[in-house]
Each structure stands twice: as structure tokens, then as C-alpha cells.
Residue frames as qw, qx, qy, qz and C-alpha x, y, z in Angstrom:
[[0.128, 0.002, 0.249, -0.960, 38.34, -235.76, 14.81],
 [0.048, 0.502, 0.859, -0.087, 34.71, -236.37, 15.90],
 [0.042, -0.488, -0.316, -0.813, 32.12, -233.93, 14.61],
 [0.112, 0.060, 0.518, -0.846, 30.38, -231.70, 17.20],
 [0.082, -0.420, -0.870, -0.245, 26.78, -232.84, 17.46],
 [0.134, 0.039, 0.149, -0.979, 24.11, -230.13, 17.44],
 [0.068, 0.563, 0.824, -0.003, 20.33, -230.36, 18.08],
 [0.042, -0.106, -0.143, -0.983, 18.35, -227.52, 16.63],
 [0.019, -0.551, -0.801, 0.231, 15.02, -226.67, 18.29],
 [0.053, 0.263, -0.120, -0.956, 13.26, -223.93, 16.23],
 [0.428, 0.495, 0.717, -0.239, 9.64, -223.62, 15.20],
 [0.399, 0.782, -0.104, -0.467, 10.38, -221.38, 12.25],
 [0.919, 0.167, 0.330, 0.137, 11.18, -223.88, 9.52],
 [0.559, 0.769, -0.086, 0.298, 13.14, -221.50, 7.29],
 [0.202, -0.844, 0.429, -0.251, 15.30, -220.37, 10.22],
 [0.815, -0.338, 0.471, -0.031, 15.92, -223.96, 11.33],
 [0.867, 0.405, 0.194, 0.215, 16.98, -225.02, 7.79],
 [0.313, 0.879, -0.201, 0.298, 19.20, -222.05, 7.42],
 [0.433, -0.723, 0.507, -0.179, 21.00, -222.78, 10.75],
 [0.904, -0.070, 0.419, 0.048, 21.36, -226.46, 9.87],
 [0.740, 0.620, 0.054, 0.256, 22.86, -225.60, 6.42],
 [0.056, 0.896, -0.345, 0.275, 25.35, -223.13, 7.95],
 [0.592, -0.580, 0.541, -0.144, 26.47, -225.59, 10.60],
 [0.922, 0.159, 0.337, 0.109, 26.75, -228.58, 8.21],
 [0.550, 0.785, -0.116, 0.260, 28.86, -226.38, 5.86],
 [0.098, -0.817, 0.473, -0.315, 31.15, -225.61, 8.86],
 [0.454, 0.298, -0.829, 0.134, 31.58, -229.28, 9.70],
 [0.402, -0.160, 0.644, -0.632, 29.11, -229.86, 12.52],
 [0.184, -0.182, -0.943, -0.209, 26.79, -232.90, 12.72],
 [0.472, -0.195, 0.048, -0.858, 23.13, -232.09, 12.98],
 [0.186, 0.049, 0.930, -0.313, 21.40, -234.56, 15.32],
 [0.101, 0.606, 0.779, 0.129, 17.95, -233.34, 14.27],
 [0.096, -0.135, -0.021, -0.986, 15.90, -230.23, 13.58],
 [0.177, -0.510, -0.840, 0.055, 12.67, -230.20, 15.63],
 [0.091, -0.494, -0.184, -0.845, 10.01, -227.60, 16.34],
 [0.625, -0.648, -0.146, -0.410, 8.66, -228.47, 19.88],
 [0.238, -0.638, 0.642, -0.352, 10.11, -229.09, 23.23],
 [0.859, -0.117, 0.438, -0.238, 8.63, -232.54, 23.43],
 [0.868, 0.485, -0.073, 0.080, 10.20, -233.50, 20.09],
 [0.206, 0.771, -0.524, 0.297, 13.55, -232.13, 21.36],
 [0.568, -0.443, 0.614, -0.323, 13.40, -234.45, 24.40],
 [0.932, 0.182, 0.289, -0.121, 12.54, -237.39, 22.14],
 [0.643, 0.702, -0.276, 0.131, 15.38, -236.57, 19.74],
 [0.083, -0.698, 0.636, -0.320, 17.89, -236.59, 22.65],
 [0.821, -0.185, 0.486, -0.236, 16.59, -240.02, 23.71],
 [0.900, 0.426, 0.086, 0.034, 17.64, -241.29, 20.27],
 [0.707, 0.333, -0.105, 0.615, 20.98, -239.49, 19.96],
 [0.427, -0.785, -0.182, 0.410, 22.57, -237.31, 22.63],
 [0.427, 0.828, 0.019, 0.362, 23.91, -234.01, 21.31],
 [0.594, -0.015, -0.283, 0.753, 26.93, -232.08, 22.39],
 [0.015, -0.207, -0.174, 0.963, 25.06, -228.78, 22.29],
 [0.160, 0.632, 0.758, 0.033, 21.47, -227.58, 21.83],
 [0.002, -0.064, -0.172, -0.983, 20.31, -224.47, 19.91],
 [0.079, -0.502, -0.847, 0.159, 16.93, -223.69, 21.41],
 [0.079, -0.494, -0.266, -0.824, 14.35, -221.05, 20.54],
 [0.060, 0.023, 0.636, -0.769, 12.96, -219.43, 23.68],
 [0.507, 0.222, 0.187, -0.812, 9.48, -218.83, 22.27],
 [0.097, -0.013, -0.946, -0.309, 8.47, -222.34, 21.20],
 [0.644, -0.156, -0.158, -0.733, 4.79, -223.12, 20.68],
 [0.719, -0.088, -0.686, -0.069, 3.15, -225.97, 22.50],
 [0.700, -0.671, -0.231, -0.078, 2.93, -227.04, 26.15],
 [0.725, -0.427, 0.039, 0.539, 6.72, -226.76, 26.62],
 [0.269, 0.958, -0.100, -0.005, 8.31, -223.42, 25.74],
 [0.653, 0.547, -0.402, 0.337, 12.02, -223.11, 25.18],
 [0.146, -0.621, 0.542, -0.547, 12.84, -222.19, 28.75],
 [0.822, -0.249, 0.373, -0.351, 11.02, -225.18, 30.28],
 [0.935, 0.329, -0.130, 0.036, 12.57, -227.40, 27.61],
 [0.360, 0.665, -0.500, 0.423, 15.98, -226.12, 28.51],
 [0.460, -0.512, 0.527, -0.499, 15.40, -226.84, 32.22],
 [0.955, -0.018, 0.201, -0.216, 14.36, -230.41, 31.43],
 [0.788, 0.512, -0.272, 0.205, 17.31, -230.96, 29.16],
 [0.125, 0.671, -0.542, 0.490, 19.76, -229.58, 31.77],
 [0.694, -0.402, 0.403, -0.441, 18.18, -231.75, 34.44],
 [0.967, 0.060, 0.231, -0.087, 18.63, -234.96, 32.50],
 [0.821, 0.407, 0.018, 0.399, 21.66, -234.33, 30.33],
 [0.499, -0.637, 0.109, 0.577, 25.10, -232.74, 30.85],
 [0.507, 0.326, 0.431, 0.671, 25.33, -230.35, 27.89],
 [0.044, -0.330, -0.086, 0.939, 25.27, -226.63, 27.11],
 [0.281, 0.697, 0.655, 0.084, 22.19, -224.94, 25.71],
 [0.149, -0.051, 0.181, 0.971, 22.14, -221.79, 23.50],
 [0.267, 0.665, 0.581, -0.387, 18.94, -219.72, 23.62],
 [0.224, 0.302, 0.496, 0.782, 17.79, -218.26, 20.33],
 [0.079, -0.665, -0.554, 0.495, 15.97, -215.00, 21.16],
 [0.212, 0.629, 0.319, 0.677, 14.43, -211.89, 19.76],
 [0.123, 0.046, -0.441, 0.888, 14.63, -210.24, 23.25],
 [0.307, -0.578, -0.691, -0.307, 11.07, -210.78, 24.44],
 [0.382, -0.809, -0.064, -0.441, 9.35, -209.08, 27.42],
 [0.058, -0.633, 0.616, -0.466, 11.15, -208.65, 30.78],
 [0.802, -0.250, 0.398, -0.369, 9.32, -211.55, 32.45],
 [0.952, 0.299, -0.059, 0.033, 10.50, -213.97, 29.71],
 [0.424, 0.682, -0.464, 0.374, 14.04, -212.59, 30.01],
 [0.400, -0.565, 0.548, -0.470, 14.01, -213.11, 33.77],
 [0.933, -0.044, 0.275, -0.227, 12.80, -216.72, 33.35],
 [0.800, 0.525, -0.245, 0.153, 15.50, -217.32, 30.71],
 [0.095, 0.702, -0.577, 0.406, 18.25, -216.22, 33.08],
 [0.684, -0.380, 0.491, -0.382, 17.04, -218.70, 35.73],
 [0.974, 0.205, 0.068, -0.066, 17.44, -221.53, 33.23],
 [0.437, -0.687, 0.477, 0.331, 21.22, -220.66, 33.04],
 [0.832, 0.543, 0.084, 0.072, 21.84, -221.05, 29.34],
 [0.723, -0.287, 0.209, 0.593, 25.47, -221.20, 28.26],
 [0.184, -0.136, 0.314, 0.921, 24.95, -218.54, 25.54],
 [0.412, 0.679, 0.421, -0.437, 22.33, -216.44, 23.72],
 [0.321, 0.109, 0.550, 0.763, 21.91, -215.72, 20.03],
 [0.236, 0.567, 0.272, -0.741, 20.00, -212.58, 19.07],
 [0.491, 0.461, 0.670, 0.314, 17.86, -212.99, 15.94],
 [0.917, 0.394, -0.062, 0.011, 18.65, -212.40, 13.17],
 [0.529, -0.661, 0.462, 0.263, 22.22, -213.63, 13.18],
 [0.598, 0.661, -0.415, -0.186, 24.94, -214.40, 10.65],
 [0.923, 0.093, -0.346, 0.143, 27.40, -217.27, 10.38],
 [0.348, 0.439, -0.511, 0.652, 30.13, -215.48, 12.27],
 [0.443, -0.425, 0.324, -0.720, 27.77, -214.87, 15.18],
 [0.945, -0.095, -0.177, -0.259, 26.71, -218.51, 15.09],
 [0.759, 0.230, -0.471, 0.386, 30.33, -219.65, 15.48],
 [0.040, 0.465, -0.440, 0.767, 30.95, -217.14, 18.26],
 [0.696, -0.371, 0.116, -0.604, 27.84, -218.24, 20.16],
 [0.962, -0.039, -0.268, -0.031, 28.90, -221.89, 20.02],
 [0.566, 0.341, -0.461, 0.592, 32.42, -221.04, 21.11],
 [0.237, -0.456, 0.326, -0.794, 31.04, -218.90, 23.94],
 [0.848, -0.286, -0.077, -0.440, 28.67, -221.69, 25.02],
 [0.885, 0.064, -0.386, 0.251, 31.47, -224.25, 25.20],
 [0.305, 0.398, -0.437, 0.746, 33.61, -221.76, 27.13],
 [0.436, -0.437, 0.219, -0.756, 30.88, -220.82, 29.60],
 [0.926, -0.202, -0.167, -0.271, 29.77, -224.42, 30.13],
 [0.759, 0.209, -0.468, 0.401, 33.35, -225.57, 30.68],
 [0.216, 0.255, -0.458, 0.824, 33.79, -222.94, 33.35],
 [0.212, -0.548, -0.786, 0.190, 30.26, -223.37, 34.75],
 [0.038, -0.289, -0.107, 0.951, 29.54, -219.71, 33.99],
 [0.356, 0.671, 0.637, -0.127, 25.98, -218.61, 32.95],
 [0.332, 0.341, 0.377, 0.795, 25.59, -216.36, 29.91],
 [0.057, 0.446, 0.294, -0.844, 24.30, -212.81, 30.06],
 [0.497, 0.705, 0.491, -0.123, 21.43, -211.56, 27.97],
 [0.563, 0.162, 0.351, 0.730, 22.71, -210.26, 24.63],
 [0.093, 0.715, 0.139, -0.678, 22.67, -206.63, 23.43],
 [0.442, 0.669, -0.334, -0.495, 24.12, -206.76, 19.92],
 [0.802, 0.320, -0.497, -0.086, 26.12, -209.96, 19.42],
 [0.900, -0.393, -0.122, 0.143, 27.77, -212.67, 21.50],
 [0.171, -0.887, 0.425, 0.054, 30.99, -211.59, 23.15],
 [0.688, 0.461, -0.556, 0.071, 34.22, -213.29, 22.12],
 [0.872, -0.450, -0.066, 0.181, 35.96, -215.73, 24.36],
 [0.255, -0.856, 0.365, 0.264, 39.43, -214.60, 25.43],
 [0.594, 0.662, -0.433, -0.147, 42.07, -215.07, 22.80],
 [0.003, 0.517, -0.841, 0.161, 44.32, -217.22, 25.04],
 [0.716, -0.018, 0.577, -0.392, 41.55, -219.77, 25.62],
 [0.369, 0.425, -0.697, -0.444, 42.41, -222.63, 23.24],
 [0.414, -0.074, -0.898, -0.131, 40.67, -225.63, 24.77],
 [0.529, -0.280, 0.266, -0.755, 37.62, -226.52, 26.83],
 [0.011, 0.024, -0.996, 0.083, 36.40, -229.67, 28.49],
 [0.632, -0.011, -0.011, -0.775, 32.86, -230.97, 27.96],
 [0.950, -0.068, 0.092, -0.289, 31.66, -234.29, 29.28],
 [0.864, -0.213, 0.390, 0.237, 33.98, -236.93, 27.82],
 [0.659, 0.559, 0.207, 0.459, 35.70, -234.74, 25.29],
 [0.340, -0.575, 0.025, 0.744, 38.14, -231.92, 24.98],
 [0.481, 0.820, 0.293, 0.102, 37.45, -229.13, 22.43],
 [0.557, -0.366, 0.222, 0.712, 40.67, -227.77, 20.90],
 [0.310, 0.834, 0.018, -0.456, 40.90, -224.63, 18.91],
 [0.596, 0.064, 0.568, 0.564, 41.88, -225.14, 15.29],
 [0.152, 0.268, 0.322, 0.895, 42.12, -221.77, 13.47],
 [0.268, -0.257, -0.026, -0.928, 38.62, -220.20, 13.82],
 [0.777, -0.304, -0.167, -0.526, 36.71, -222.96, 15.53],
 [0.438, -0.439, 0.730, -0.287, 36.93, -225.67, 18.16],
 [0.650, 0.167, -0.684, -0.285, 37.26, -229.33, 17.23],
 [0.811, -0.395, 0.207, -0.380, 35.88, -232.10, 19.41],
 [0.425, 0.403, -0.803, 0.113, 38.43, -234.69, 20.55],
 [0.846, -0.425, -0.127, -0.297, 36.78, -237.52, 22.63],
 [0.417, -0.687, 0.584, -0.118, 39.07, -238.72, 25.42],
 [0.862, -0.060, 0.502, -0.003, 38.92, -242.32, 24.19],
 [0.763, 0.622, 0.064, 0.164, 40.51, -241.32, 20.87],
 [0.033, -0.885, 0.454, -0.101, 43.60, -239.91, 22.52],
 [0.923, 0.132, -0.322, 0.164, 46.50, -242.34, 22.17],
 [0.694, -0.277, -0.270, 0.607, 49.28, -240.54, 24.01],
 [0.058, -0.997, -0.037, -0.036, 50.46, -237.18, 25.32],
 [0.755, 0.075, -0.093, 0.644, 54.01, -235.83, 25.02],
 [0.269, -0.882, -0.103, 0.373, 55.37, -232.87, 26.94],
 [0.598, 0.453, 0.105, 0.653, 57.35, -230.25, 25.06],
 [0.177, 0.205, -0.287, 0.919, 58.62, -227.75, 27.59],
 [0.246, 0.203, 0.528, -0.787, 55.49, -225.89, 28.77],
 [0.607, 0.249, -0.278, -0.701, 53.44, -227.27, 25.90],
 [0.580, -0.054, 0.798, -0.155, 51.85, -230.65, 25.16],
 [0.347, 0.209, -0.679, -0.613, 51.38, -232.67, 21.99],
 [0.677, 0.089, 0.575, -0.451, 48.16, -234.74, 21.91],
 [0.154, 0.222, -0.841, -0.469, 48.23, -237.72, 19.50],
 [0.699, 0.186, 0.439, -0.532, 44.84, -239.15, 18.46],
 [0.672, 0.194, 0.691, 0.182, 43.81, -241.70, 15.91],
 [0.469, 0.819, 0.321, 0.083, 43.00, -238.88, 13.47],
 [0.472, 0.676, -0.106, 0.556, 46.06, -236.70, 13.96],
 [0.545, -0.192, -0.401, 0.711, 48.09, -234.50, 16.35],
 [0.140, -0.920, -0.236, -0.280, 47.11, -231.39, 18.33],
 [0.519, 0.150, -0.344, 0.768, 49.30, -228.92, 20.16],
 [0.369, -0.854, -0.334, -0.150, 48.34, -227.09, 23.38],
 [0.243, 0.557, -0.397, 0.688, 50.26, -224.39, 25.22],
 [0.713, -0.550, 0.153, -0.407, 49.48, -226.13, 28.52],
 [0.050, -0.502, 0.851, -0.143, 51.82, -228.33, 30.56],
 [0.542, -0.043, -0.822, -0.172, 51.31, -232.12, 30.64],
 [0.176, -0.127, -0.782, 0.585, 50.79, -231.92, 34.37],
 [0.337, 0.194, 0.224, -0.893, 47.93, -229.49, 34.08],
 [0.603, 0.100, -0.516, -0.601, 46.23, -231.57, 31.40],
 [0.462, -0.069, -0.878, 0.106, 46.49, -234.72, 33.50],
 [0.037, 0.177, 0.623, -0.761, 44.88, -232.84, 36.46],
 [0.426, 0.240, 0.036, -0.872, 41.99, -231.59, 34.34],
 [0.598, 0.125, -0.637, -0.471, 41.21, -234.67, 32.21],
 [0.606, -0.215, 0.620, -0.449, 39.07, -237.04, 34.26],
 [0.827, 0.346, -0.339, -0.287, 39.81, -240.16, 32.20],
 [0.795, -0.452, 0.400, -0.051, 40.93, -243.25, 34.07],
 [0.919, 0.243, 0.206, 0.232, 42.53, -244.90, 31.03],
 [0.411, 0.804, -0.196, 0.382, 45.00, -242.01, 30.59],
 [0.841, -0.486, -0.060, 0.232, 48.05, -242.92, 32.62],
 [0.056, 0.919, -0.390, 0.000, 51.27, -240.95, 33.31],
 [0.976, 0.053, -0.065, 0.201, 54.29, -243.08, 32.38],
 [0.650, 0.049, -0.033, 0.757, 57.09, -240.53, 32.46],
 [0.130, -0.605, -0.231, 0.751, 57.62, -236.92, 33.22],
 [0.127, 0.361, -0.385, -0.840, 57.26, -236.26, 29.49],
 [0.349, -0.043, -0.790, -0.503, 54.66, -238.89, 28.51],
 [0.541, 0.081, 0.613, -0.570, 51.17, -240.16, 29.33],
 [0.172, 0.077, -0.855, -0.484, 49.37, -242.95, 27.43],
 [0.755, -0.046, 0.035, -0.653, 45.82, -244.15, 26.96],
 [0.381, -0.311, 0.867, -0.079, 46.19, -247.68, 28.29],
 [0.743, 0.376, 0.473, -0.288, 43.43, -248.84, 25.99],
 [0.618, 0.750, -0.182, -0.146, 45.58, -248.06, 22.91],
 [0.252, -0.628, 0.732, 0.084, 48.68, -249.95, 24.09],
 [0.847, 0.331, -0.295, -0.293, 49.45, -252.74, 21.63],
 [0.881, 0.036, -0.372, 0.291, 52.50, -254.25, 23.32],
 [0.268, -0.901, 0.302, -0.157, 55.12, -253.65, 25.97],
 [0.882, 0.152, -0.275, 0.351, 58.68, -254.76, 26.61],
 [0.525, -0.006, -0.351, 0.776, 60.98, -253.90, 29.54],
 [0.127, -0.531, -0.371, 0.752, 60.43, -250.24, 30.44],
 [0.143, 0.175, -0.383, -0.896, 58.56, -249.35, 27.26],
 [0.528, 0.470, 0.628, -0.325, 54.95, -249.41, 26.11],
 [0.141, -0.069, 0.621, 0.768, 54.06, -249.39, 22.42],
 [0.512, 0.574, 0.378, -0.515, 51.13, -247.87, 20.60],
 [0.771, 0.637, -0.009, 0.015, 51.65, -249.42, 17.19],
 [0.770, 0.284, -0.175, 0.544, 55.28, -248.48, 16.37],
 [0.060, -0.797, 0.177, -0.575, 55.35, -245.54, 18.79],
 [0.623, -0.079, -0.626, 0.462, 57.55, -246.15, 21.81],
 [0.390, -0.798, -0.046, -0.457, 56.26, -244.77, 25.16],
 [0.393, 0.305, -0.700, 0.512, 58.95, -244.80, 27.90],
 [0.686, -0.639, -0.302, -0.172, 58.03, -245.88, 31.40],
 [0.149, 0.642, -0.526, 0.538, 60.21, -244.33, 34.10],
 [0.384, -0.040, -0.837, 0.388, 60.97, -245.97, 37.46],
 [0.149, 0.035, 0.450, -0.880, 58.83, -243.47, 39.33],
 [0.634, 0.157, -0.015, -0.757, 55.73, -244.43, 37.40],
 [0.325, 0.218, -0.886, -0.251, 56.36, -248.12, 36.65],
 [0.037, 0.175, 0.921, -0.347, 54.37, -249.70, 39.44],
 [0.379, 0.453, 0.358, -0.723, 51.36, -247.46, 38.80],
 [0.467, 0.413, -0.476, -0.620, 51.48, -248.12, 35.05],
 [0.350, 0.169, -0.904, -0.179, 51.85, -251.93, 35.13],
 [0.237, 0.144, 0.807, -0.521, 49.13, -252.44, 37.75],
 [0.580, 0.384, -0.015, -0.719, 46.75, -251.85, 34.83],
 [0.605, 0.302, -0.684, -0.273, 47.88, -255.09, 33.23],
 [0.755, -0.323, 0.416, -0.390, 46.35, -257.99, 35.12],
 [0.146, 0.351, -0.908, -0.175, 47.83, -261.44, 34.93],
 [0.794, -0.104, -0.354, -0.484, 45.78, -264.54, 34.40]]
């Protein structure tokens, strides 16, 4: 499992350190804690985050809203606005920046998790967030995975875990559900294999059988109508054989 990478942009040092400590304790990777919009853009040049927590009322030439607009223009990632509900003009500008979620200060650890979950959900469905009233709304209970760039976020108990596409080794259908095998372990989704193959835009993931798909980059050997990922046998049916083996070029 890869850690979800978070950039914190907050000019109140105590608040920034508190957020970082809570997220690190929960298993997130903190890319950096910075206090200006310019520093945020520089931090992303060094290491691209999966999600940005961004104070609306930053000091300096770039406030949080303009910083968010520049981030969204250059990078494909969700932004969460940290806000104390400022004046109406600021709120209107914030909506135009189309953040994926808001966090109303002060907030607790539960609200922090909900905001990140909501941001991933909204960004995955290309849905802008609404201004908060009391606390972030929950995502629907049946939503157990979201796509973001080159990863799928899968619900594991109370939070989502990031699974980069390139770590997926194979998929196996189980009736209307699917097992996802990665280098780190196995996940289970109540979604059909066909639906997953339609949604995951990853060229190396190839359907081999009505019940199997494999990441061709993880294939270690093949024989007859079978591919192998280590000792795991992946069957190749007649209907998919030509499509599968065209990935293996001869010298």
C-alpha cells in the first residue's frame, strides 16, 4: 500500500503542525508544510502530492484561492480549503475555484478524515464541494473506491488506502465482486470485473479470461494458455488469447 501524499499550506504554524501530526498518526505521508502560495507551488515542483490542504486566507501576493487556481491549472489533484467562513465576496471567489472539499476551523481528527474522504469522492466524480455549515458531509456508505490520477483509493475500515495502478498484479472475478491482488496484499471490491476494467485507464492491465485480468508488467513467465505472476497461474481463454499475446513482441 502506498501512502496518500498530502501538502499542507497553512500560515498558522501551530495549526499546520497539528494537522501534520494527526495525518502522520493516521498513516498519511506529509509532502511538506508551507505557509505561502509561492512555497506551495515550489513544494509541488519537488514532490507532487495526491491532495492539498489549503488555507483560504494566506498572507502574501498569492492568497489560498489564487494558489488553488494555479495548482488546479497545472496539476490534476483535489484541493481542500481550510476556512473560517470569511466575508461573502471571499466565499464567492472560493466557489469559483471549485475545491473538492472544505474544512471549517477549528476541526477535529474525525472531521479531517471526512474532509479527505469527501474530497477524493468529489474529485473522482468531478463534483465541486459546497460551502460548509457545521462539518463536512459524509460520502455515501456504499461508495468503497474512487479513482484519482494513476491510483485507485479503496476503503479499508474507516479510511481509504491508495493503490497505484502499477502495483496491481492481477484481478480475479468472484460473482459480482472482484479480488485485487497487489504487491502488498489483497483487496476486495463489490464491483464486477467488467466495470473495473472499464473504469481503470491503465494500458498494462489486460483481460485474459472472463474471470481474470493481469498487469502485463508483472508477468514472470507463460506457457501454453497460462500466464504466471510468480507462482500464481492466470488462465488465458481462447476469446482473449490474441489480444493478450500481442503484448509480447518477438525479436
